[in-house]
C-alpha positions, -999 to 999 in steps of 0.1 A, spaced: -2 3 0 14 34 -8 12 64 12 -16 90 10 -6 123 -15 8 152 3 -10 185 1 4 218 -14 9 232 20 26 201 31 55 207 5 85 223 13 98 257 -2 120 238 -18 100 225 -41 99 257 -59 135 258 -72 142 268 -103 165 261 -132 196 279 -121 203 286 -163 170 308 -162 181 333 -135 205 340 -159 184 348 -181 156 366 -163 156 403 -155 128 424 -147 101 437 -164 98 470 -149 135 480 -151 154 452 -173 174 452 -145 189 422 -118 170 401 -100 180 381 -71 164 346 -55 149 339 -24 147 308 -21 133 309 15 101 331 7 102 317 -34 105 348 -49 123 367 -73 137 403 -63 145 432 -79 153 456 -58 159 485 -84 117 483 -87 115 470 -47 94 441 -61 91 403 -58 80 386 -82 64 353 -71 74 318 -83 41 290 -81 53 263 -93 89 266 -105 73 293 -128 82 327 -122 55 348 -125 67 380 -139 37 402 -141 41 434 -119 7 435 -106 15 400 -90 48 413 -77 48 424 -39 63 453 -28 89 455 -6 89 477 26 119 491 43 
């Protein structure tokens, strides 16, 4: 007998891993500047635009309206 499948909420944040080659070519859609990968929050951070773009199921959501504004 197999174990029951885990819910999405039970999966560790590391499941949101992103291909390092993709990180090399992605830029912020607002500033066209570099992005930093925050593995713990599963986000790509644009320090220039002060936005954090979410990564869902390993796919970066590069829409400014989906991004979280960064605070100090």
